N, C-alpha and C positions, 0 to 999 in steps of 0.2 A: 528619100524625103517625102515623095508622094505617098508611099505606104504609111510613113509615120504620121503625116498630116491626116490621112484617112482614119487611122486608128484613134487619133485625138478627137476628131469630129464624132466618130462612132461612139466613143465612151462619154462624150458630152451630151449627145442627142438621145441616146437610148433611154437613160433614166427619165429625161423630160418626156419622151414619148410614152413611156410606161405610166408616168404620173397622169398625163393627159388622158390616156385610155382608162385609167382607174376612175378619174373624176368624171368621165363621160357617162359612167354607169350611175343609175339611181343610187343614192347614198344608202349604206347599211344602217340598220337600226339595232341598238342594243338597249334593252330595258332591264335594269337590276331592281327588283322589287322585294323589299324586306317584309317581314311579318311581325307586327307589333313593336317596331322600333320607335323609341322616343324621339321627339323633335330635337332634343339636346344631346343625343347619343354620339353624334359624329361632329368632328371639326369640318367646317368653320361654324356650325350652328351652336355647339356647346363647347366653347374653347377650354373651359376649366374642368370638364368631365373626364372624357376618355381620349387618349391619343390615337388618332386615326389618320396616319400620314398619307395613306393611299387615297382616301376620299378627299383629304385636304389637297392633294396633288390634282385630282380630277377637278375639284372646284377651282384651283388655280389655272387650269386649262379651259375652264368654262365659266358658267354663271350659277350662283347660288340663289335659289328662289325662296324667299322668306315667307311668302303668303300663298303657298300651294296647298290645295285642299282635295279631300275625297268626299263624295256625297253621303257616305255612310261609314261609320267607324267600326265595321265588323267584317270579318274575312271574306265570305263569299260575295256579299253585296259590293264590297269595294273592288274586288277582282273583276267581277262581271261588268261593273261600270266602266273600268278602264279598258277592258277587252272590247267592249261594244260601243263606247261613246254614249251610253244611255243611262239615264237616271234609274235607280232601282224601281221606282214606281212604274216605269215602262216595261222593264224586263220581268218584274215580279221576283227578282232574285234578292231576297232579304236575309239578313243575319248570316249565320254560319251553318251551312248544310251538314247534317250528320252523315255517317256512312250510309251508302246505298241511296243517296238522294239523287233525284233526276237532274237538278241544277238548271243551267242556262238552256233554254229551248233553242232549237236550230233555226227558228225564223229570225234570230238576231245574229248577224254575222260577227265573228270574232276578228281580232287583228290578224290572227294566223290565216284565216280564210281570205280576208281582204288582200293581204300582201302576197299570199300564194297565188291568187288569181292574177296578180300583176307580174308574175314571173319570179318572185323572190323565193329563195330557199328559206325554210322556216324551221325553228326549233324552240322547244320549251323544256327547260331542265329545272325542276323544283316542285313546289307545291301548287297543284292545279286549283282545286276547290271550286270548280265551276260545273261539277257534275260527275257522278260516279256510276253511271248507267251506260249500257251500250248506246253509242251514238253521241254521247256527251263528253267523252274523254278527249284529251288533247290530240291524239292521233286521228280522231274523228272530226276535229274542229279546226283543221287547217295546218297542223304542225307536222312537217315531214319527219322530224325526229323528236323524241321526248323521253324523259325519264323522271321518276320522282314519286311523290305521294299524291293520292287523289284528294286528300283532305288534311286537316291540321294534325301535327304530330302528337297532340295530346289525346286524340280520339282513339284510344286503345285501352286495354284492360288494366294497365298499370297506373293510370292517372287518378289521383285522389278525387272523389266526388263524382266521377263519371257514372252514368246509368249502367246497371249491371248488364243490360242487354247488349251494350257495346262490345262486351267480351265475345259476343257471337261473331263479330266482324273483325278478324285479324287485320292489323295495319300492314298492308302489302306495299311492296316497292315495284313499280311498273317500269318497263322500258319498251318503247315502240309498240305499245298495245298489248304487251304480254307481261304477266306477273313473273318476275324473276326472283323475288324473295317473298315467300308466302306470308311470313309473319316477321316484321321488323323487330329486332332485339335492341336492347340498350346499346350494345356495341355497334350495331348498324347505325343507330341515331348519331353516334359520335362521328360517323363518316359522311353524313348528309351534305354538309357544306363543301367538303372536299370533293365528293362525287359530282355534285352539280357543277363545281368549278372546273373539274377535269373534263367533263363533257362539253362545257362551254368553250374552253380553250381549244379542244380538239376540233369542235365544229368550226370555229373561226379559221383555224389553219387549213382545214379541208375545203372551205368555201371562199377562199381569198379571191377567187376569180369570178365569183358571182355575187349579185346583191343578195343580202340576207337580212332576215328579222330573227334576232336572238332574244328570247324572253327568259330571264333567270329569276323566278320568284322563290327566293330562299325560304326554307322552313323556319329558320331562326330569325330573330331571337324570341320566337313564340315558345312558351313553356310546353313541355319540360326542356330545360336547356341542356345542350350537349355540344361539345367541340372535340376535335381530334387531339390526340396525345401531344402533338407538336405545340399546341397552344394552351394546354392545361396548366394553370398557375402562372402563366407568363405575363399577364397584364398587370398583376399587382392590385387589381380591382375586383377580385372575386370571380366566380364563374361567369356572371353576366359580362364582365369586362373581357374575359377570355373569349367568349362567344363573339362579342363585337370585334375583338382583335382579329379573329379568324375571318369574319365577314369582310373586314377591311382588307385583309390579305387577298381575299377572293376578288374584290374590286381591282386591286393592283394587278393581279394575274390577268384579268380580262383586258385591262388597259394596256398592259405590257404586250400582250399577244397581238392586239390591234396594231401597235406600233411596229413590232417585229415583222409583221406581214405587210407593212406598207399601207395599212388601211385607215390609219388615224384620221387623215384629212378628209376622208369620204365616209365617215361614220358618225352618226348621231348617237350619243350615249346619254341615257336618262337613268338617274338614280333617285329612288324615293321609297316610301313605305305604304302599306295598305291602310294604316291608321296609327293612332297614338299608342302609348304603352299600356299594358295590362297591369296597372299599379296595385291591384289586389295581391300580386305576388312579391311585393316588397323588394328585397335585394335581388330577386330574379326578374326584375322589370326595369325598363328604361325610365327616362325622365323627360318632362316637358314643363316649360314655365307657364303654360296656359291652363285655363280652368278645366277641371275634371280630366278625363282620360278616355281610353278605349271604351266603346259601348255607350258613348254619349255624343250629343251633337254640339257640345261646347268645343272650343278650339283645341283643348287638350286631346280630344278624340279625333277630330276631322282635319286638323292642320298637320301636314307631314313635311319634313325636310325634303328638299328637292334640288338636285344639281343636273344641269344639262350642258353637255359639251358638243360643239359642232365647229371645229376649227374653220376660220375664214368667214363664219356666219354669226357666231356668238362671241362677243368680246371676252377674252380670258381675264381671269381674276376680277370678275365683276359680281355685283350683288343686285338683286332686283326685289322691290317691294310690290310689284304688280301682282294682282290677284287673278288666278285662274284655277280650274278644277281638273281632275284627272279625266273627266269625260271629254275634255278638249284635246287630249293627246292624239286620239285616232284621227280626227279631221285635220289637225295641224300636220301630223306626219304624212297624211295623204296629200296635203297641199305641197309640202316640201318635196316629196318624191314624185309628184305627178301621178299618184295612184287614184283611181276612181273611188269615190265613197261607196259604202255598201248600199244596196238597193232599199233596205228597210230604213224607216225613219230613225234618226238619232237626235240626241239633245246637245251634244258637244258642238263647238264651233272652232273655226280656224283662228288661233290666237298667235300666229307666227310673228306678226309685227310687234305685238306686245312682248313676246318672249325674247326677241332679239334686240329689244330696246330701241325700236325705231322712234325718233322724236315725234311727239304728237299722237302716237298710237293709242287707241282706246279699245277696251274690251267690247266686242260685239254683243255679248250676252246682256240682256236686260236684268236678269237675276239668275241666281243658282239656288236650287232646292237642297235641303239636307233632311235626312230621316234617320230613324233608329228602329231597326226591325221593320215591322209593317207600319210603323207610326210616322206620318209626315209631320215634322216638327218645326219647320220654318224656312225662311229664305234669306239670302244675302244679296245685296245689290251687286250688279255686274262688276263694278269697279272695286268691290270689296270694302267700301267705306262703312256700310250699314248692315247690321245683322239683326233680323227680327225672329225671335222665338215665339212660337204659338204656345198656348198653355199645354204643358206636358209634364209627366213625371220623369225622373231620371235617377240613376243610382249614384250614390255618393259614398266614398270610402270611409268607413268608420275606423278601421285599423288594418294595416297591411299584414300579409303573411310573411313567412321567412323560409328560405332554403327549399323552395319548391312547393310549399303548402300555401293555399290561398288565405287571404284575410276575410274580413266581413264587410258587406255593403249595407247601407241603409237606403231608403227611398226618400227623395225630396221632390218638391213641386215647384214649377215656375209658372207664373201667369204670363200673359202677353208681355214681352219685354223687347225693347229696342236698345241696341248697343252701338256706340260710335267706335268702330274698330280702329280708326286712326288714332284717336286719343285715349281709347280704353280697350286695348287688345286682350285684356284679361277678363272682359265681360263682368265688370263689377257694378257699374252704375247704369241703371235703367233710365234712359232719357226719353221714354215714350211720351211723357207730357211736355217735354221741351221741344220736340220736333214732331208734332202730330201730323203734319203734311207728309213727311217722309214715311212715317209709320203707315198712314193710310195708303200711300202708293205701294208699299211693300205688301200690305194686306191684300191689295187687289191682285198682285202677282200670285200670292199664296192661294187666294180663292180660285183663280184660274187654274193653277197647277193642281190643286186638290180635286177640282171638278173633272179635270182631264185624266188624271192618273189614279185617283182614289175614289171617285164618285161620292165624295163626302164633303159637302160645303163647309168652308171654314167659318166658324162663328167669331164675330168681332168681340 
């Protein structure tokens, strides 16, 4: 009887002790970052568009953030901003860097460097696009393991409209600092989502006993679109639907692997996209209900769908309309994990109380700045209620392309414009004359931001 009693106690206490040991470690971080995904491409954001059960499950286990933004709706600028917690005006990483670009300078710490210094195992599997020169690639910027493309998958000789000189730079596939595929083929592109996912799943399983940062910036659904044979024609929504279906599968595989390794309760999972859809590509692009799209500073470009899951800390099956930007992720994750902030100046702030829905929580940011390329185009109030556009030109779609070919853009102009994002999230009605005091306050922030980062005073 004594032996039986001992065994019963043993099997009751051991799982509890293992759980306590797991939870005593700093939480793991998983960031799934898509490329050019539309705000409406995934459930629960676009209920009537595409069926994405795995992200819907992740949202059911966490919170969906309806007002999450990036400071610039173009690839490199958006990635560098999230990686560093800095506005593009600070890092000078603008737009999408072409092959052989220097990218993000080393005086700005990346998430990989910040968390590696804190003892985390780190990995990046996917599209980097923060530098393609020695010293700027992922294995040089704090990631213990890495694989993927150094820039967008359309930056190769096969893409229509690309500069001829790009053909001089074959699109290579890298792994841990070495080129393992000299020139990616169309068949290779079909495997990108699968390869990134396989590496992510393997990394999680091998690092179950250590705290880790896993960054999975998928190449898709950026054009040209490719998916593996298992998903071709399976969505019933064309090639774009097939690509989204495979990305949703990838999310499910990562979530499942965390659960199977007993890591779910001590892991923060973040899902979002670098910017809105590239609507010039018509049926090969996603959708957004907001004004304009990728490459503009209207909400169709800079507002991205976002889900965060952290069991026991973020209430499951919830939705939040609180506003925060991707630059806030680094300082917020540092706060949650007890990790020191980077030594260089950053612009993001800790918004953990806001993200977890603490009653009475307010955004500590006075304002957020948004830009397009090298052009500083306006500011949003920290609470997300007001958005001020400075005078600027922007591209507007005249007609979309089809089946991988781009459509045509025209150029439009906006004067200084104030939008009430609570009552007019589609940026239709300029209320500058109705709320002059609010406009003047935001103009002061814009003036200060411009003088600090662009050395170019804003004209009223």
